[in-house]
C-alpha positions, 0 to 999 in steps of 0.5 A, a space after each residue: 828381253 829377247 835374250 831372256 826369251 831366247 834362253 827360255 827357248 833353249 832351255 825348253 828344247 834341252 829339257 825336251 831332248 833330255 825327256 826324249 832321250 832313251 834310257 840305256 837299252 836292256 839287252 835280251 838273251 842273245 846268241 854270242 858271236 865270240 868269247 868276249 861280248 861287251 854290249 855295255 862298253 865295260 871293258 877298256 882296251 887293256 881289260 879286253 886284252 886281259 880277259 881274252 888272254 885268260 880265256 885263251 889260256 884256259 882253252 889251251 890248258 883245259 880245252 874248256 871254253 869260257 864265254 863272257 858277256 857284259 850287258 847293261 841289264 838283263 831285261 827284267 829277267 833274273 841273271 840265271 834265267 837270262 844266262 841260261 837262255 843265252 847258253 841255249 841260244 848260243 848252242 853251248 855244250 858240256 865243255 862251255 862255261 858262261 859268265 854273264 854280267 849286267 853292269 848297271 846292277 852288278 847282277 851276274 850268272 856263272 854257269 859251269 856244267 858238271 862235265 867240266 872236271 877241273 872244278 867241282 860244285 863247291 869250288 865253283 861256289 867258292 870261285 863265285 863268292 871269293 873271286 868273282 863277286 868281290 871284283 864285281 863289287 869294285 866295278 872290276 869287270 875285266 877282273 871278274 872274267 879273269 878270275 873266272 877263267 883262272 879259277 876254272 884253270 886251277 889244278 884240281 885238288 881232287 888229285 890229293 886223295 888219288 895220290 894218297 890212295 896210290 901211296 897207301 896201295 904201294 905201302 900195302 903192296 910192300 907190306 904184303 911182299 914183306 910178309 910173304 918173304 918172311 913167311 917163306 923164310 920162316 917155313 924154310 928155316 922150320 923145314 931145316 930145323 925139322 930135318 935136323 931134329 929128325 937126325 937127333 938120337 931121341 935117347 941123347 938128352 943133350 942133343 935134344 936140349 939143343 933142338 929149338 922148341 918149335 922144331 921139337 913141336 913140329 917133330 912131335 906133330 910129324 911123328 904123331 901123324 906118321 904113327 897115325 898113318 902107320 896104324 891106319 895102314 896096319 888096321 887095314 892090313 890086319 882086317 885083310 889078315 883076319 879075313 884070310 887067316 881067322 881071328 884066332 891066328 891073328 890075335 897077337 897082331 890084333 892086340 899089338 894094334 890095339 895097344 898102339 892105338 891106346 898108346 897114341 
């Protein structure tokens, strides 16, 4: 009888103790004291070492600071609200990213400012979806933080278009130089052919037949220009002669100039 009564007292005390035991405390937004804060006891020794190593490597490679904090819950706040308040309380800046994880609910927030240039918004979304969330789903708390650090440390894919643009610029420059050289050579060759065509006897049909058509065309245009200039000069001189000697005495010259103009 005494044994049964004693057992009942013990069970009553244990039940009261369980009822009075406080639930897991929810941590409010806080000022972070270090890069890795484990208020939930989520990390093993090796897990903490892996997260610290990834965070240190990210800073060495990119000068980006990743802050990681684990809590039991976000105090009835949304993950984003909790993380933003913690971000402000910790005076984090434009080179600071924050990964906040509530282990009880697997809720998390990953804040990466736009001033972090190693990744863009789409890459951050992909990092959340493809790396961080799967790790949290498997209770791999350290793996989620390591994935976040490695994702921010990844080589930016934005260099691809830059390299392409540089390559196109080089090709365009080479084509431009080639065109300039070809044009220069063509002009030099045309000048040489025109000079040779000027020395050909216009009455020698065989010699004319040996001259390239382009050179003959250039020669004809050159001759037309020369004749036109000569006519302009003659017309000016004829006008002066008419003023000085009269139209009657200069009539033969007037007819010669008129005939030349008609022939041209």
